[in-house]
C-alpha positions, 0 to 999 in steps of 0.5 A: 517477461514471464512472472507470477503475480500474487493478487490481493484486493482492490484495483492494483492487481487488475491494473498491473495485469492489464498493463502486463497484457498490453506489454505482451508479458505473460502473467500467471496470477495467484489470487488470494481467495479471501481478498482478490477479485474474480476479474483477475481470471479475465486478465491473467494468462492463467489463474490459481487460487490460494488461501491465506497461509498456503505458502507451500501451495504457492511454492508448488504452483510456482514450480509447476508453472516454472515461475522464478519471479513474483510480484505482489499487488493489492492489499491484504487486510491486516485483520484478515491475517490475524483472523482467517489465516490457517498456516500450512507447515511451510508457513508455520516454520516461517512464523516460528522463526520470527521475533515479531509478526508485524508486516515487515517481519512476516513478509520478510520471512516469506521472502526468505522462504521463497528465495530459498526455493529460487523464487524472487520478489520483484518491484510491485510497481514495475508495470505501473511506474507512470502511476507513481506520485511525482514530486511537488503539487500534483493537483490544481490547488496548492495547500494553504499555509494552514494545510502546509503546516499540518502536512509538515507536522504530519510528515514528522509524525509519519517518519517517527511512526515508520521506525516501529512498522505500525501503519503508513498514515497519519491524520492531522487537524490544526497541528494536532495528531488526531489519529494514527493508522494501525491494522484498520486501514486508511479509510477507517482511520480517517473516519475515526479522526473525523469523529473526533474533530467535530467537523473541522478539516483533516489533513492526511499524510501517507508515508512509505515507512522508509523503505527504499524498495517497492517489493510490498506494502506500497502506499496506494491511493485511488478513486476508491478513496474519493468518497471517504475523503469527502465524507471526512472533510480531508482537504490536503494530502502529502505522500512520498514521491516515487513510492506512492501509487496513485491508481488511475492517476489522471482520473484520480487527480481530476477527482481531487480537483473536483472535490477541492483536495490538494495533493503534494508529493514530497521526497521520502524522509528516509533520514528523518527521525523523531526529533522535532515532533513537538516543534 
């Protein structure tokens, strides 16, 4: 397979490129200059660097490379989009067509612009299917009764939150919603939650925003999450099975076992609504 990979930050793009090389696929990387690691150059067949907002340049490079399939891998911090983006004319036209500039609207507009040029987005987890969370308890320790109650409550909150395309994560303590993720990211949200609960344990719920596709903004946890989970006394996690990437999965789960955190994969709540949140 020959494809292009838009690389954001973190291990996700590196693992995807390494998997492509092992599979004998030809991956051309388009590294986001403000986000991606230079290590992508060691793993990709070729690497081009683009800045946030250079949609026209991306399209021109895809034409130059003969790329018709693109994969998105890695995070682009939402704060970067608002503080550093300098849209080219192609992206200006996309932005002008949007009713709102949340994640779904913005990336949806970019996808339509790419498809108009014969470039199609593919499943961002295509090369890392073995790292998707399974269903059921993934760690040695099961959630306690108290943790289970918090996780169930948090999943109802996350299902409601998904309707407004804000963030993916919810922090719960003793069946109270302590913090919701917005642009700051999961780590910052957990630290904010920890500052509010005076040392009590936190439970983390990550949802997949009811998306049935895995084209972009896939929920991710990995080894980089471990220090924050310890620091914030996060003791249990619920994620959507089949839609959440656990990067370097086996090592990550071993680390969760080491620090005593329980992780459970739940069927995505695509049909859940806001009803019952107060129950």
